[in-house]
PATOR-676304 format. One record per atom (N, C-alpha, C): atom name; chain; x negated, y, z; residue in three letters; residue number from 1. Coordinates in steps of 0.02 Angstrom, whole numbers, plus 50000, padded with zeros to 5 digits. Example, Ala and Ser with C-alpha at 12.3 -4.5 7.8 and 13.67 -1.06 7.14 Angstrom:
<pts>
<'N' 'A' <49340 49716 50390> 'ALA' 1>,
<'CA' 'A' <49385 49775 50390> 'ALA' 1>,
<'C' 'A' <49340 49835 50390> 'ALA' 1>,
<'N' 'A' <49358 49888 50354> 'SER' 2>,
<'CA' 'A' <49316 49947 50357> 'SER' 2>,
<'C' 'A' <49355 50002 50394> 'SER' 2>,
</pts>
This chain:
<pts>
<'N' 'A' <50060 49341 49361> 'GLN' 1>,
<'CA' 'A' <50085 49394 49402> 'GLN' 1>,
<'C' 'A' <50097 49378 49489> 'GLN' 1>,
<'N' 'A' <50081 49426 49523> 'VAL' 2>,
<'CA' 'A' <50094 49425 49601> 'VAL' 2>,
<'C' 'A' <50139 49477 49616> 'VAL' 2>,
<'N' 'A' <50176 49445 49666> 'GLN' 3>,
<'CA' 'A' <50216 49488 49701> 'GLN' 3>,
<'C' 'A' <50199 49492 49775> 'GLN' 3>,
<'N' 'A' <50190 49543 49798> 'LEU' 4>,
<'CA' 'A' <50175 49553 49872> 'LEU' 4>,
<'C' 'A' <50221 49606 49898> 'LEU' 4>,
<'N' 'A' <50257 49564 49950> 'VAL' 5>,
<'CA' 'A' <50306 49597 49992> 'VAL' 5>,
<'C' 'A' <50272 49619 50064> 'VAL' 5>,
<'N' 'A' <50265 49685 50090> 'GLU' 6>,
<'CA' 'A' <50252 49710 50153> 'GLU' 6>,
<'C' 'A' <50309 49706 50199> 'GLU' 6>,
<'N' 'A' <50285 49703 50272> 'SER' 7>,
<'CA' 'A' <50334 49715 50310> 'SER' 7>,
<'C' 'A' <50282 49732 50372> 'SER' 7>,
<'N' 'A' <50326 49768 50433> 'GLY' 8>,
<'CA' 'A' <50285 49779 50496> 'GLY' 8>,
<'C' 'A' <50282 49856 50519> 'GLY' 8>,
<'N' 'A' <50306 49903 50452> 'GLY' 9>,
<'CA' 'A' <50290 49964 50477> 'GLY' 9>,
<'C' 'A' <50335 49992 50520> 'GLY' 9>,
<'N' 'A' <50324 50053 50557> 'GLY' 10>,
<'CA' 'A' <50372 50089 50585> 'GLY' 10>,
<'C' 'A' <50338 50141 50614> 'GLY' 10>,
<'N' 'A' <50382 50175 50670> 'LEU' 11>,
<'CA' 'A' <50361 50249 50699> 'LEU' 11>,
<'C' 'A' <50354 50213 50769> 'LEU' 11>,
<'N' 'A' <50276 50237 50779> 'VAL' 12>,
<'CA' 'A' <50238 50223 50854> 'VAL' 12>,
<'C' 'A' <50209 50278 50881> 'VAL' 12>,
<'N' 'A' <50193 50273 50939> 'GLN' 13>,
<'CA' 'A' <50159 50323 50992> 'GLN' 13>,
<'C' 'A' <50088 50316 50963> 'GLN' 13>,
<'N' 'A' <50055 50363 50971> 'ALA' 14>,
<'CA' 'A' <49975 50370 50988> 'ALA' 14>,
<'C' 'A' <49970 50319 51036> 'ALA' 14>,
<'N' 'A' <49912 50267 51022> 'GLY' 15>,
<'CA' 'A' <49888 50216 51063> 'GLY' 15>,
<'C' 'A' <49925 50146 51058> 'GLY' 15>,
<'N' 'A' <49982 50163 51012> 'GLY' 16>,
<'CA' 'A' <50023 50082 51010> 'GLY' 16>,
<'C' 'A' <49997 50052 50968> 'GLY' 16>,
<'N' 'A' <50014 49994 50950> 'SER' 17>,
<'CA' 'A' <49994 49937 50901> 'SER' 17>,
<'C' 'A' <50056 49919 50849> 'SER' 17>,
<'N' 'A' <50037 49900 50787> 'LEU' 18>,
<'CA' 'A' <50090 49863 50744> 'LEU' 18>,
<'C' 'A' <50055 49802 50704> 'LEU' 18>,
<'N' 'A' <50095 49764 50673> 'ARG' 19>,
<'CA' 'A' <50059 49721 50646> 'ARG' 19>,
<'C' 'A' <50087 49719 50587> 'ARG' 19>,
<'N' 'A' <50065 49720 50522> 'LEU' 20>,
<'CA' 'A' <50073 49725 50455> 'LEU' 20>,
<'C' 'A' <50080 49659 50431> 'LEU' 20>,
<'N' 'A' <50136 49636 50397> 'SER' 21>,
<'CA' 'A' <50131 49576 50348> 'SER' 21>,
<'C' 'A' <50123 49587 50293> 'SER' 21>,
<'N' 'A' <50096 49552 50238> 'CYS' 22>,
<'CA' 'A' <50088 49548 50156> 'CYS' 22>,
<'C' 'A' <50106 49472 50136> 'CYS' 22>,
<'N' 'A' <50170 49457 50110> 'ALA' 23>,
<'CA' 'A' <50161 49398 50080> 'ALA' 23>,
<'C' 'A' <50160 49390 50009> 'ALA' 23>,
<'N' 'A' <50118 49356 49989> 'ALA' 24>,
<'CA' 'A' <50104 49351 49917> 'ALA' 24>,
<'C' 'A' <50155 49286 49874> 'ALA' 24>,
<'N' 'A' <50160 49301 49822> 'SER' 25>,
<'CA' 'A' <50212 49237 49785> 'SER' 25>,
<'C' 'A' <50171 49199 49765> 'SER' 25>,
<'N' 'A' <50113 49178 49771> 'VAL' 26>,
<'CA' 'A' <50062 49142 49729> 'VAL' 26>,
<'C' 'A' <50010 49112 49800> 'VAL' 26>,
<'N' 'A' <49989 49053 49793> 'ASN' 27>,
<'CA' 'A' <49942 49033 49855> 'ASN' 27>,
<'C' 'A' <49885 49068 49855> 'ASN' 27>,
<'N' 'A' <49873 49108 49902> 'ILE' 28>,
<'CA' 'A' <49821 49140 49918> 'ILE' 28>,
<'C' 'A' <49752 49120 49900> 'ILE' 28>,
<'N' 'A' <49743 49065 49895> 'PHE' 29>,
<'CA' 'A' <49670 49047 49884> 'PHE' 29>,
<'C' 'A' <49675 49060 49801> 'PHE' 29>,
<'N' 'A' <49710 49088 49768> 'SER' 30>,
<'CA' 'A' <49706 49093 49710> 'SER' 30>,
<'C' 'A' <49695 49198 49709> 'SER' 30>,
<'N' 'A' <49700 49206 49768> 'ILE' 31>,
<'CA' 'A' <49682 49284 49772> 'ILE' 31>,
<'C' 'A' <49607 49296 49811> 'ILE' 31>,
<'N' 'A' <49555 49347 49774> 'ASN' 32>,
<'CA' 'A' <49508 49356 49801> 'ASN' 32>,
<'C' 'A' <49473 49418 49773> 'ASN' 32>,
<'N' 'A' <49476 49468 49800> 'PRO' 33>,
<'CA' 'A' <49497 49482 49873> 'PRO' 33>,
<'C' 'A' <49572 49502 49886> 'PRO' 33>,
<'N' 'A' <49602 49506 49949> 'MET' 34>,
<'CA' 'A' <49656 49521 49975> 'MET' 34>,
<'C' 'A' <49653 49582 50027> 'MET' 34>,
<'N' 'A' <49691 49630 50036> 'GLY' 35>,
<'CA' 'A' <49678 49690 50072> 'GLY' 35>,
<'C' 'A' <49706 49736 50080> 'GLY' 35>,
<'N' 'A' <49709 49775 50118> 'TRP' 36>,
<'CA' 'A' <49763 49840 50134> 'TRP' 36>,
<'C' 'A' <49724 49911 50116> 'TRP' 36>,
<'N' 'A' <49754 49947 50084> 'TYR' 37>,
<'CA' 'A' <49751 50013 50078> 'TYR' 37>,
<'C' 'A' <49818 50059 50110> 'TYR' 37>,
<'N' 'A' <49781 50143 50108> 'ARG' 38>,
<'CA' 'A' <49826 50162 50128> 'ARG' 38>,
<'C' 'A' <49839 50240 50096> 'ARG' 38>,
<'N' 'A' <49890 50263 50099> 'GLN' 39>,
<'CA' 'A' <49889 50344 50063> 'GLN' 39>,
<'C' 'A' <49920 50393 50118> 'GLN' 39>,
<'N' 'A' <49884 50447 50148> 'ALA' 40>,
<'CA' 'A' <49920 50483 50177> 'ALA' 40>,
<'C' 'A' <49935 50539 50140> 'ALA' 40>,
<'N' 'A' <49996 50585 50156> 'PRO' 41>,
<'CA' 'A' <50026 50639 50112> 'PRO' 41>,
<'C' 'A' <49962 50690 50084> 'PRO' 41>,
<'N' 'A' <49955 50699 50039> 'GLY' 42>,
<'CA' 'A' <49905 50753 49991> 'GLY' 42>,
<'C' 'A' <49845 50709 49992> 'GLY' 42>,
<'N' 'A' <49840 50660 50007> 'LYS' 43>,
<'CA' 'A' <49778 50609 50010> 'LYS' 43>,
<'C' 'A' <49763 50563 49955> 'LYS' 43>,
<'N' 'A' <49708 50535 49943> 'GLN' 44>,
<'CA' 'A' <49705 50483 49880> 'GLN' 44>,
<'C' 'A' <49713 50427 49927> 'GLN' 44>,
<'N' 'A' <49734 50392 49893> 'ARG' 45>,
<'CA' 'A' <49735 50294 49921> 'ARG' 45>,
<'C' 'A' <49652 50281 49946> 'ARG' 45>,
<'N' 'A' <49652 50260 50001> 'GLU' 46>,
<'CA' 'A' <49596 50224 50024> 'GLU' 46>,
<'C' 'A' <49588 50160 50066> 'GLU' 46>,
<'N' 'A' <49535 50131 50051> 'LEU' 47>,
<'CA' 'A' <49531 50065 50064> 'LEU' 47>,
<'C' 'A' <49542 50067 50148> 'LEU' 47>,
<'N' 'A' <49565 50010 50176> 'VAL' 48>,
<'CA' 'A' <49564 50008 50245> 'VAL' 48>,
<'C' 'A' <49524 49936 50268> 'VAL' 48>,
<'N' 'A' <49553 49877 50240> 'ALA' 49>,
<'CA' 'A' <49519 49818 50255> 'ALA' 49>,
<'C' 'A' <49535 49789 50191> 'ALA' 49>,
<'N' 'A' <49480 49725 50168> 'THR' 50>,
<'CA' 'A' <49483 49673 50138> 'THR' 50>,
<'C' 'A' <49479 49610 50177> 'THR' 50>,
<'N' 'A' <49489 49551 50140> 'ILE' 51>,
<'CA' 'A' <49485 49492 50158> 'ILE' 51>,
<'C' 'A' <49467 49442 50101> 'ILE' 51>,
<'N' 'A' <49418 49402 50116> 'THR' 52>,
<'CA' 'A' <49397 49364 50053> 'THR' 52>,
<'C' 'A' <49438 49285 50074> 'THR' 52>,
<'N' 'A' <49440 49255 50014> 'SER' 53>,
<'CA' 'A' <49450 49170 50002> 'SER' 53>,
<'C' 'A' <49421 49145 50059> 'SER' 53>,
<'N' 'A' <49355 49166 50068> 'GLY' 54>,
<'CA' 'A' <49318 49125 50118> 'GLY' 54>,
<'C' 'A' <49324 49159 50199> 'GLY' 54>,
<'N' 'A' <49363 49211 50197> 'GLY' 55>,
<'CA' 'A' <49366 49237 50263> 'GLY' 55>,
<'C' 'A' <49316 49286 50281> 'GLY' 55>,
<'N' 'A' <49288 49312 50237> 'ASN' 56>,
<'CA' 'A' <49243 49373 50262> 'ASN' 56>,
<'C' 'A' <49276 49433 50253> 'ASN' 56>,
<'N' 'A' <49271 49485 50293> 'THR' 57>,
<'CA' 'A' <49315 49537 50314> 'THR' 57>,
<'C' 'A' <49278 49602 50301> 'THR' 57>,
<'N' 'A' <49303 49649 50267> 'ASN' 58>,
<'CA' 'A' <49261 49711 50262> 'ASN' 58>,
<'C' 'A' <49308 49772 50290> 'ASN' 58>,
<'N' 'A' <49296 49820 50336> 'TYR' 59>,
<'CA' 'A' <49340 49881 50353> 'TYR' 59>,
<'C' 'A' <49308 49950 50347> 'TYR' 59>,
<'N' 'A' <49350 49989 50341> 'ALA' 60>,
<'CA' 'A' <49330 50058 50331> 'ALA' 60>,
<'C' 'A' <49292 50085 50401> 'ALA' 60>,
<'N' 'A' <49256 50120 50386> 'ASP' 61>,
<'CA' 'A' <49217 50148 50464> 'ASP' 61>,
<'C' 'A' <49270 50178 50506> 'ASP' 61>,
<'N' 'A' <49326 50220 50476> 'SER' 62>,
<'CA' 'A' <49365 50256 50514> 'SER' 62>,
<'C' 'A' <49417 50193 50557> 'SER' 62>,
<'N' 'A' <49406 50129 50539> 'VAL' 63>,
<'CA' 'A' <49470 50076 50564> 'VAL' 63>,
<'C' 'A' <49424 50023 50606> 'VAL' 63>,
<'N' 'A' <49352 50036 50593> 'LYS' 64>,
<'CA' 'A' <49334 49974 50638> 'LYS' 64>,
<'C' 'A' <49330 49975 50724> 'LYS' 64>,
<'N' 'A' <49351 49931 50746> 'GLY' 65>,
<'CA' 'A' <49354 49904 50810> 'GLY' 65>,
<'C' 'A' <49439 49915 50832> 'GLY' 65>,
<'N' 'A' <49470 49946 50776> 'ARG' 66>,
<'CA' 'A' <49533 49961 50808> 'ARG' 66>,
<'C' 'A' <49587 49917 50755> 'ARG' 66>,
<'N' 'A' <49566 49901 50693> 'PHE' 67>,
<'CA' 'A' <49604 49853 50651> 'PHE' 67>,
<'C' 'A' <49574 49792 50632> 'PHE' 67>,
<'N' 'A' <49613 49747 50638> 'THR' 68>,
<'CA' 'A' <49604 49681 50618> 'THR' 68>,
<'C' 'A' <49631 49631 50565> 'THR' 68>,
<'N' 'A' <49604 49621 50506> 'ILE' 69>,
<'CA' 'A' <49639 49597 50449> 'ILE' 69>,
<'C' 'A' <49617 49519 50466> 'ILE' 69>,
<'N' 'A' <49674 49491 50453> 'SER' 70>,
<'CA' 'A' <49671 49410 50460> 'SER' 70>,
<'C' 'A' <49719 49380 50391> 'SER' 70>,
<'N' 'A' <49721 49316 50395> 'ARG' 71>,
<'CA' 'A' <49757 49274 50338> 'ARG' 71>,
<'C' 'A' <49785 49217 50368> 'ARG' 71>,
<'N' 'A' <49830 49191 50347> 'ASP' 72>,
<'CA' 'A' <49877 49123 50345> 'ASP' 72>,
<'C' 'A' <49885 49087 50290> 'ASP' 72>,
<'N' 'A' <49846 49041 50279> 'ASN' 73>,
<'CA' 'A' <49842 49017 50209> 'ASN' 73>,
<'C' 'A' <49906 48977 50209> 'ASN' 73>,
<'N' 'A' <49923 48942 50251> 'ALA' 74>,
<'CA' 'A' <49989 48899 50261> 'ALA' 74>,
<'C' 'A' <50065 48949 50226> 'ALA' 74>,
<'N' 'A' <50052 48992 50239> 'LYS' 75>,
<'CA' 'A' <50107 49060 50240> 'LYS' 75>,
<'C' 'A' <50083 49106 50191> 'LYS' 75>,
<'N' 'A' <50038 49089 50143> 'ASN' 76>,
<'CA' 'A' <50008 49132 50096> 'ASN' 76>,
<'C' 'A' <50023 49197 50117> 'ASN' 76>,
<'N' 'A' <49999 49231 50180> 'THR' 77>,
<'CA' 'A' <50028 49295 50205> 'THR' 77>,
<'C' 'A' <49943 49324 50235> 'THR' 77>,
<'N' 'A' <49942 49383 50231> 'VAL' 78>,
<'CA' 'A' <49894 49429 50255> 'VAL' 78>,
<'C' 'A' <49919 49462 50310> 'VAL' 78>,
<'N' 'A' <49878 49480 50364> 'TYR' 79>,
<'CA' 'A' <49915 49521 50411> 'TYR' 79>,
<'C' 'A' <49854 49577 50435> 'TYR' 79>,
<'N' 'A' <49884 49637 50455> 'LEU' 80>,
<'CA' 'A' <49833 49691 50465> 'LEU' 80>,
<'C' 'A' <49862 49698 50541> 'LEU' 80>,
<'N' 'A' <49822 49688 50594> 'GLN' 81>,
<'CA' 'A' <49834 49719 50655> 'GLN' 81>,
<'C' 'A' <49811 49779 50678> 'GLN' 81>,
<'N' 'A' <49840 49829 50683> 'ILE' 82>,
<'CA' 'A' <49829 49903 50700> 'ILE' 82>,
<'C' 'A' <49837 49919 50768> 'ILE' 82>,
<'N' 'A' <49788 49922 50819> 'ASP' 83>,
<'CA' 'A' <49781 49947 50879> 'ASP' 83>,
<'C' 'A' <49762 50017 50891> 'ASP' 83>,
<'N' 'A' <49762 50038 50944> 'SER' 84>,
<'CA' 'A' <49749 50095 50962> 'SER' 84>,
<'C' 'A' <49768 50162 50898> 'SER' 84>,
<'N' 'A' <49830 50149 50886> 'LEU' 85>,
<'CA' 'A' <49846 50201 50842> 'LEU' 85>,
<'C' 'A' <49840 50285 50851> 'LEU' 85>,
<'N' 'A' <49807 50305 50809> 'LYS' 86>,
<'CA' 'A' <49799 50384 50801> 'LYS' 86>,
<'C' 'A' <49841 50432 50755> 'LYS' 86>,
<'N' 'A' <49875 50483 50774> 'PRO' 87>,
<'CA' 'A' <49899 50519 50718> 'PRO' 87>,
<'C' 'A' <49883 50508 50659> 'PRO' 87>,
<'N' 'A' <49804 50524 50644> 'GLU' 88>,
<'CA' 'A' <49780 50519 50589> 'GLU' 88>,
<'C' 'A' <49797 50446 50547> 'GLU' 88>,
<'N' 'A' <49825 50403 50586> 'ASP' 89>,
<'CA' 'A' <49816 50347 50529> 'ASP' 89>,
<'C' 'A' <49889 50346 50515> 'ASP' 89>,
<'N' 'A' <49941 50378 50513> 'THR' 90>,
<'CA' 'A' <49995 50400 50477> 'THR' 90>,
<'C' 'A' <49983 50399 50397> 'THR' 90>,
<'N' 'A' <50021 50345 50365> 'ALA' 91>,
<'CA' 'A' <50001 50331 50298> 'ALA' 91>,
<'C' 'A' <50058 50283 50274> 'ALA' 91>,
<'N' 'A' <50064 50289 50197> 'VAL' 92>,
<'CA' 'A' <50089 50224 50195> 'VAL' 92>,
<'C' 'A' <50033 50169 50163> 'VAL' 92>,
<'N' 'A' <50057 50115 50179> 'TYR' 93>,
<'CA' 'A' <49994 50051 50182> 'TYR' 93>,
<'C' 'A' <50018 49999 50141> 'TYR' 93>,
<'N' 'A' <49979 50005 50080> 'TYR' 94>,
<'CA' 'A' <49987 49960 50044> 'TYR' 94>,
<'C' 'A' <49940 49884 50027> 'TYR' 94>,
<'N' 'A' <49983 49826 50028> 'CYS' 95>,
<'CA' 'A' <49933 49783 50011> 'CYS' 95>,
<'C' 'A' <49919 49770 49945> 'CYS' 95>,
<'N' 'A' <49862 49756 49928> 'HIS' 96>,
<'CA' 'A' <49815 49744 49858> 'HIS' 96>,
<'C' 'A' <49791 49661 49861> 'HIS' 96>,
<'N' 'A' <49789 49651 49794> 'ALA' 97>,
<'CA' 'A' <49776 49573 49788> 'ALA' 97>,
<'C' 'A' <49746 49595 49714> 'ALA' 97>,
<'N' 'A' <49696 49528 49696> 'ARG' 98>,
<'CA' 'A' <49653 49530 49636> 'ARG' 98>,
<'C' 'A' <49662 49455 49619> 'ARG' 98>,
<'N' 'A' <49682 49415 49564> 'LEU' 99>,
<'CA' 'A' <49675 49351 49552> 'LEU' 99>,
<'C' 'A' <49607 49339 49550> 'LEU' 99>,
<'N' 'A' <49594 49274 49568> 'VAL' 100>,
<'CA' 'A' <49505 49261 49551> 'VAL' 100>,
<'C' 'A' <49472 49250 49485> 'VAL' 100>,
<'N' 'A' <49441 49279 49468> 'GLY' 101>,
<'CA' 'A' <49414 49286 49406> 'GLY' 101>,
<'C' 'A' <49434 49343 49362> 'GLY' 101>,
<'N' 'A' <49485 49374 49376> 'LEU' 102>,
<'CA' 'A' <49519 49442 49341> 'LEU' 102>,
<'C' 'A' <49521 49512 49379> 'LEU' 102>,
<'N' 'A' <49541 49556 49336> 'THR' 103>,
<'CA' 'A' <49533 49619 49347> 'THR' 103>,
<'C' 'A' <49580 49654 49372> 'THR' 103>,
<'N' 'A' <49641 49634 49359> 'THR' 104>,
<'CA' 'A' <49721 49664 49365> 'THR' 104>,
<'C' 'A' <49729 49667 49438> 'THR' 104>,
<'N' 'A' <49734 49723 49464> 'ASP' 105>,
<'CA' 'A' <49758 49745 49536> 'ASP' 105>,
<'C' 'A' <49840 49724 49543> 'ASP' 105>,
<'N' 'A' <49840 49716 49585> 'TYR' 106>,
<'CA' 'A' <49932 49698 49617> 'TYR' 106>,
<'C' 'A' <49923 49730 49666> 'TYR' 106>,
<'N' 'A' <49993 49780 49681> 'TRP' 107>,
<'CA' 'A' <50001 49820 49732> 'TRP' 107>,
<'C' 'A' <50080 49795 49769> 'TRP' 107>,
<'N' 'A' <50072 49790 49839> 'GLY' 108>,
<'CA' 'A' <50152 49778 49858> 'GLY' 108>,
<'C' 'A' <50182 49848 49852> 'GLY' 108>,
<'N' 'A' <50243 49870 49874> 'GLN' 109>,
<'CA' 'A' <50283 49913 49868> 'GLN' 109>,
<'C' 'A' <50267 49959 49922> 'GLN' 109>,
<'N' 'A' <50231 49953 49969> 'GLY' 110>,
<'CA' 'A' <50196 49993 50033> 'GLY' 110>,
<'C' 'A' <50245 49996 50099> 'GLY' 110>,
<'N' 'A' <50224 50005 50155> 'THR' 111>,
<'CA' 'A' <50269 50004 50213> 'THR' 111>,
<'C' 'A' <50222 50073 50241> 'THR' 111>,
<'N' 'A' <50290 50110 50287> 'GLN' 112>,
<'CA' 'A' <50262 50175 50293> 'GLN' 112>,
<'C' 'A' <50241 50166 50376> 'GLN' 112>,
<'N' 'A' <50188 50194 50402> 'VAL' 113>,
<'CA' 'A' <50155 50198 50462> 'VAL' 113>,
<'C' 'A' <50166 50259 50487> 'VAL' 113>,
<'N' 'A' <50203 50281 50556> 'THR' 114>,
<'CA' 'A' <50207 50354 50567> 'THR' 114>,
<'C' 'A' <50177 50347 50651> 'THR' 114>,
<'N' 'A' <50126 50382 50668> 'VAL' 115>,
<'CA' 'A' <50105 50385 50714> 'VAL' 115>,
<'C' 'A' <50128 50450 50754> 'VAL' 115>,
<'N' 'A' <50145 50469 50806> 'SER' 116>,
<'CA' 'A' <50161 50515 50849> 'SER' 116>,
<'C' 'A' <50120 50530 50891> 'SER' 116>,
<'N' 'A' <50094 50599 50919> 'SER' 117>,
<'CA' 'A' <50063 50615 50952> 'SER' 117>,
<'C' 'A' <50093 50631 51021> 'SER' 117>,
</pts>
C-alpha cells in the first residue's frame, strides 16, 4: 500500500505561482513513475507531468515551459512547481504513483487549484 498526501493548492491570480507537494508513505525509489494529474469540472482526468526514479520527466503539451516536476528522495516527496498560471489550469490536482514492477495505481486525495482572471 502506498499513501500519498498532497498539499500546496489554493486560490491564485492569473500569472501567479504555486508549488504542490506530494509526500509518499514509502521510499520513492520503489515508485516508478510518480506524477501529477488534474481534473477540471466536467472533464476527464488528464496527465500533467511524471518523473521516473531515474529523474526523467514528461509533461503535457499544455503545461510545458510553465510547470516543473521534481523530487526530493530524502523526503520521499515529489513537487510540482506551477508558474504563469492561467484560468484554464483550474482543477483538482492529484498525485499518482505506481510501484516498480506492479500495475496498481495509487492516488492522493487531491488538492484544489483555482486561478482567477
